[in-house]
N, C-alpha and C positions, 0 to 999 in steps of 0.2 A: 871366579871369586864362589865360595857359599854362600848360600843366602840366609838371612836371621831369620829366627822366627819372630812372628807379629809381637808387638810390644803389646801387652795386657791391656785391655782397656782400650786399644788403636783399631780404626774401623777394620781390618782385617783380622782381629783377635776372634777367636770363639767366646760366645758367651759364657761366663767361669760362674760355678755357684760363691756366693758370699754367705760370709758367717753374717750371724744376728748385729752382731759391732757393727760391722763393715755397711751392713745394710743401713743402719741406724745413722751410722757417719756421713754414706754417701747421702741418707735423703735428710740430714741437716741441711740447711740453707746456707752458703757462703755468702761472704759479706756483699758481694756483689746480687748475689740473687735474692737476698736479704731487703736490696735497696730496691730490685725490682719489683719486688712482691711489695714493698711500702709504699711505690710508688703506682700499683695498680697494673705494671705491665709484667706482662708474660714473657719469661726468656721464649724465644723462639728455638724452633728441633729442624732447622735447616735440614738435615742429612734424611731424616724419615719422612718429608712432606715432599723433597726431592726424590726420594725412591717411589712414591707413589703416582708423582707425575710421571716419573718415567716408564711405570708400568701402562698407567693408563694412556701416554700415547703411543705404548707397545701396540694395546689390544687395539687401538682404535686404526692402528696402522695396517694389523691381521685382517678387520673386518673392513677396512676402506678398499685394499690393494683388488682383493676379487669384487668387492661393488664395482671399482672403477673398472675393472674387466670387463664384467657382464656389460654396463652400460656402453661402453666402447663397443664391446662386439654387437650389442643390439643396433649400436648406430653403424656399425659397419653393414650391418645385413640390410638393416632399412635403404643403408645409401644403395648399395649395389642390386639390391630389389628395384628400387626406385629408377635407378638409371641403367639398367643394364636390359638389351632391346635386343631380338633379334635382327640377326644381318640380314637382310635381303635387297640388295641395292633393286632401285626401281629401272634401272638401264638394262638391267641382267634380264627382271622379269619380262622387260619388255622385247627382250632380243630372245627369250624363250618362245614367248608367243608370236613374231615372226618365224621363227624357224619350226615350229609345229605348222603354223599356216602354209608356210612353203610346204615342207614333206606331204602336206593334205591335199596340195595342189596338184602333186606330182603321182599321188596315191588314184590312180583313176583306170589305168590298163591292167597294172597285174597283181592286183592285192588280192584276188581271188586265188591266184596261183604261188600266192605267197604263204610257208607251212603255218600251222598252228604252232602253238608254244606252250608248253606245260615246266612251270619250273616249280618244284618239290623243293622247300626249304624248312628241314627240320630244325630241330629247336634241343642244340645240346646231345647229336646222334654222334658217338666216337666213333673214330677212322675203324675201331675193330669189331664193330657191332653188328657188320654185316656178312652174310655169309660168303658175300665174294672179295673181303676183303681182311678177314680172319678165318680162324678154325675154333672159333670158340663156340659155346653151348645154343646160341639164338639160330634159330632156323629163320631165312629171307627167300623162300625159294622165288618169289614172284620180282621181286629186286635183284637178284642174282640173274634172273633171266634177261632184262633189262641189260645187264651188264653184259651178259655173253652175247646177247645180242646188237651190243653198241660199243662202244667206246669208254675205258676206264681211264682215266687221270690220278696215278698213284702217288703224285706230287702236286696236288691240289691244294690250297690254302683259301680259308674263311679269310676276310678282308680284317678281322678282329679278332681277339679270346672273348669278346663278349659281346651281346646281343646286339643291342642299338645301333652301333657304329657298324657292325657288321651288316644289317639289312640296309642302313644308309648308304653303304660304301658300293654295296651289289646293285642295289635299285638304280643310282646315278652314275655307277661307273668311276666314282673317284672316291679316294681313301676317307677316311671320317673325318678329320682337320679340314679337308677341301671340301666337303660337303656339309662343313659347319655343324656336324653332330659325332662329338667325339667320346659323351659319357651316356653310359644308362642313364634312360629318362625315367621319372617314376610320374603319376598322375600330378597334372598341374594345379589342380584344386584340393589337393590334399599337402598336409604337413610338410611330406616327403617332398614333395613336388619345390617348396622353397630351397632345397638346397641346389636344386637346376639352376634357378632365378639367379641365386647367389655368387653361383660361379660363372654364372653367363651360358648356360647351357639349355637348349630352346630345340622343338622340334624343327623339322625338315622344312626348310621355307620355301615358298612361291617361285625363287629363284633358280631351284635346281630343277633340271630336268631326269624325268626318269624313265626306267622302262614301260611303264602303261603308259606316260605321256606319249611314247614314238609310236607306239604301236594303236594305241586309241587315233592319232591322228593320221595312221597309214592305213586305215579302213579297217583294223580290227574290234570285235568285240570282246570287249577285257571285264575279267573279273578276278576277285580276291576272295578266298575264303582261310579264314587264321587267323595267325599271328601279326599284328601291326607293328607297335610298338616303337616308332619313331616321331611320335607327335600326336595330342591328342587336341590341341584347340583349333579355332578356324583357319582352316588355309594350310593346316597340316596333316590330316587324316587321309583316310583313302581315296574318297571319292574327290578330294581336291589334287589329284596326283595322276587322272587319266583311268581309273576305275570305274566302272558303268555300273558293278555291281559289286557288294561288300557283305560278306557274313563272317563275322569272328570278333577276334577282341582285342583292344586298343594294346594291350600288354600280358605281359608272362603269366603265370596261372598262379605264381605266387604272392600277386602282387593286387595289393584290393583299392578301390573295386573290382573284383575279376566279373565282367557282365558279357553279353554276347550280344551284339549289334548287327542289327541288317542296313546295310547304308547308315544313317544317322539316327537310326532310333534303336533304342535300348528294344532287345526280345525277352532277352533273361537275365533279369536281376539277379544279384548275389541273393544267396549263396547260390552258386550254378552248380549243378549235379554233374561232376567231372568224370565220371563214372559212365555218361552218354555223349562225351564230348569228343571222342572217334568217330564214332555213327555219326553225329550231328553234321560233323565236318567233311567226310566223306561221303554222305547222301547231297551233300551241299554241293561238292564237287562234279559227282555222277549227273544230276541235276543241269547242272551248266552246260556240262560237257555236250548233252543229251538236246537242252535247249539251243547252244549255240549251230549244233552241228545240222540243223534243218533251215541254216540260212546259209548264203553263198560266201558269205563273208569268214575270214579268217578268225582265231579267236587264240586269245590268252589267257591262260588260268594259271593265277599265282597260289598255289597250295602251300602256307606258310604254317604247319601245324603247329599248337601247342609242344606237342610232345617228342621226345620224352624227358623233356624239362619236367623238374621236381616240384610239387610232388604230386605223384604217380598214381594213375585210377587207371583202371579198364573196367570194362563190363563183366558181369557176374559170368558169363559163358567162357570168356578168357582167361579168369581165376586160375592160373597153378600149370597152366598147357606148357609154358618153356621150363628149359632146366636152370633156366640164369636167372630165376627167383621173378618178383613184380616188375624189375625194369625190363626183364626178358620179353612176361608177358605183355608189356606195353608195344616193344619192337614188334614181338610177332603180330601185333594187331594192326600195328600201321604197315605192316607187308599185305595183309588183307587187302587194306583200303585200295594200294598200290595196287594189287591184282584185281579190284572192282573196276578201279581209274581206266584201267589198259583192255579190260573188256568192253567196257562202254566206249571207247574209241572204237575199237575193232566191228562192235557191232554197230557204230553210226558210221563206218566204212573211213574212219579220218585217223586212224593209227598208222596209216603207211607215209605220210603227209604230217606229222605231227612232231616236233621237237620235244622230249622229255630230257630235263637236264635236273637231274637229283643231287642232291646234296645236306650240306647242313651249316648254321649259323656260325659254330665254333664248335670246339672239342669236349668232351664228358665232363660233367661237373662232378658230384660225388660218386655216383655210379656210372658205367658205360668203361669201355675197352678202349681206349686213346690209341693200341697197338703199340710195337715197340719204338716210341715214341714219349720223348721227356715233356712231362709238365701236363695241365688238365686244361678246361675252361679257365679263363684270366690268366694264363702265362703265354708269353711269345713265342713259349720253346715249342717246338714242334708237337707235343702234345696237345695244344690250345688252340692253335690254327688249322694243322691238317686235317682233313677232314674227307669222307667218302665223296666221289665226283662219277657220276654216269651222263654219258649224251648218249640217247637214241634216237635214233631218224631213220627208218630203211629206206627213205629216197635220195638221204644225203649223205649218212655217214656207215662208211664199209663195217660189217657187226665185227667183234671177234677182236676188236684192236686193244691194245694197252701200251699207254704212253707213262714215262718218267719225267717229262718236261713240265718244269714248274709252272701253274698256271694260279690264276686267283679271282676271288670272286667279283672285283671288279672289271675281268676282260669280259662277263656277260653281254655286258650292254653294247660294246663295241662287235662283238660276235654277233651280233645280232643286229647291227647295224650294216656289217660287212655282208649275210646272208637278204637282206632286203635291198642292197645297193641303195642306202640312202649314206649321206655324210655324216661326219659329225658336226657339232655346232662348233663356229668357231669362235664364240667370246668366253669361253672356257677349257681348260686344263682336263682331260678325261686323261686320269692314271692308268686303265685297263688298256690293254693291248688286245686285238681281233685273236681268237683262239680257232678261227674259221678254217687257216692253211693248216694249222694243227692236227685239226677233230677231220680234216680231206685227207690227212696222210702227205703233205706235200711242204710240211716243214717240220724241224725236229726241235724246236723250242717258240716260246710266244714272246715274254719280254727280256728285255736286258737284265734289268734287275728288279727285285721285288721288294718293299719297306714293310719293316713289322711294327707298326705304333699300338702303345699301351694310351689312350687318351690322346693327349697332343704331344706326346712324346715318341721320338724315334728311337726305337732300341736295338734293333738290326737289321741286317739289309743282306740280301742273298743274290748271287750272279745265278742261282738254279739248282749249282752243285753245290758250291761252301757257302757257309752263313756263319759274317761277322758280327759279333757282341762289343761295344765297347766295353768300359770299364762299369761297373752301375751296381745300384745298390741289390741287394740280394737277402734274401729272407730264408733259412733252412727251418722247415717244419718239426717241431718237438711234439711226440708224441705224448698225450695223456696234458698237453697245455694250449691254451687258447690264444699264446703269444706263440712264436718261432725267434730266432737268432740273428739279427739284422748283422749283414757286412756289406762290405765291396767286394765283387768278384770282377772278374775280365780284365783285358779284353781276352775273348773266347773267337777262335776259328775251327768250326767243323766241317767235318765232307760227308754231306748229305747222301751222298751216291754210296757210302760204306759206313755211316754212322749216322742213322735214322735216329736215333736216340741223345744225340747229341754228348756223348759221355767220353770223346779224347780231343782235347785243346792241341790246335796244331799250328799255332801263332809261330813257334821257334820254327818248325820246319818248313815251314811257307810263310816267310816272312813278307814276301813281296804282293802275294794274294791278299792277307790280311791288310796291309798299307793301300792298296787295291781299292778296297771292299771299306777302310775306315775313311778313305778320300771322296769316295762317293756317298756314304752317311751325312759327310759335313758338307759338300755341295748340295744335297737334298735338305739338309738344314738352314742351309743360307736360303737356299730357294723359297723355300716357305716362311722364312724370317720374312724375307722382301715379300710375299705374295701368299699368303697363306692361304685364300680363298681358289687362287690359281685363276682371277678374272684376266681375261686380254680384251684389252682395248681395239676395235677393228676398225681397219683404216676407212675415213669418212664417216664413221658416227658420229 
C-alpha cells in the first residue's frame, strides 16, 4: 500500500509558510480558547512539553550510564583489591621448611664435591642473536666457545613468552599457573601495580620452593646479580628465597622506579645511568666468584642480566662496535662479560667443576633475531619461546654435543636435584623433568609433553616433534596501524622437525596425531582446573 503524505498541520507535517491572513486567523482565539482566556486558564501544550521531557530524560540517561559504569567499575576494583590475597597455604610453607631441613641434614659429607652452578638468564635474547645459533652480524666468541666445549640444546624453550612467568617457572620447576605467578608484575606501590591486585596477580609466595632455596640448604653460597621481577613485597624478594647476596633490580629496565638494590637497600636510586649497568653487573658477578672460591663450599650464581631488554644502553667504548646497531653492541658487550666470568672461574681453579647454563627468559622483543621461528616475545609461537641454551661442565658434560630433544626451563630444577642426588619434594607437582640423562648422552628425550601457556590459558602442547594449537583467537598485525585484524584460527598441527617456522598445517594429513595432542591438552586443562597449584596431600600429614 502506498503511503499518504502527511496532512498539513498534523504532527508529522513539516512547517509550512503562512500568509498574513492565515496567521491572523490562526492567532484569533476560537470560542474554546476565548473561554479559557476569560477564565484565566492557559491552554496546555502537551506535545511541546512532552518533547522537552523526552530530551531531558535522554540527556540524563546519556550521562547516567557512564557514571554508573564508572561507579560500578570503581566498586569492582575496590572489592577485588580488598579481597584478593596471595595464595600461600601454610601447610605447604611448612612442608617446604621440612624439606629444606631434611636436605640440609643430608648435606654433610659430599657438599664440597658438588659442582658450582652458574645460571645465565638474559632478558629478551633471541634464538639467532648468538654466533653458534645464527649466521647474523653479531659476534659472540666467548659464548660460542662455551657452546663448542659443552652441549647445545637446539629445541629448548623458555617456560613462558614473557618475563615474570618465565622466571618464576624456571626457578621453581613449575609452570607459571602452578607457581601462582602467571602475569607480568608491576611495582606494588605504584598505580600500575593496582592492575595486578585487581586481577589477583601477586609475587612468588613462601610456599614455593626455588633453586636457591635448595642449593643454600645443600651447603652452597648463593648469590644473585641482575633482574628479579617476581615480587617486590616482604616475603617475595631475592633474599627471601635462599639468596645470601643480591645486587640488581626488582624489575625490567623500562619499569619505573628502576633502582639498583644491594640486598634490601637501594644503592643507586632512579634515574640509573644504564650505560654503566653491564659493567656493574659483570663486576659484581666476578667479585662473587672470586670471594666464593676462597671457601671450600660450592657456590651458586644466578646472573640474570637486564639486557638486551629495551631500552638499550652501552658504555661509550662499546658504541658502534657491532654491525647490528645498538642491539648488536649490547649483545657483544654481554659476550665480553661472559669472557670475564669464565676467566675468573679459570683463574680461581673452579671452571672444570662449574656447571654453566646460559639461556634467555623468552624470545626477542622489537629487535633481535628469533631465528627461523614464527612469532616474537609475547607469542607462544616458536619465536616467542625457543631460545638459545648451552650447558657447559668440563667434568660432567662431554664437549661438542648438540641435541634437538625438546626441553624447557622448568627442567633445570629437576636436573640440579638429579646431579646432587636429592629427592623432589613430595607435597607438590614438579612440572619439569631432569635433563641429566640427556646431557650425559644417555637419553634421547626429556619430557613426554610440553605445555605452552599465555597467562593462565593453555594454548598449545607438543610432544617434542609435533606442536598442536586448538582453535583460538589470532590477531594479524597491520603495518602502520596500532590495531590488528582479529580472527579465529586453528586447529593447527606443525612438525617442528621440518617446519620450525610453523608455516604448514598438518591436521588433515595426520589427524590421529592432532587428536592425540588435543586429548593431552584437554587432559592437562582438566587436571589444572581440579588442582591448579598442583598441591599433593602427603600420607600421614
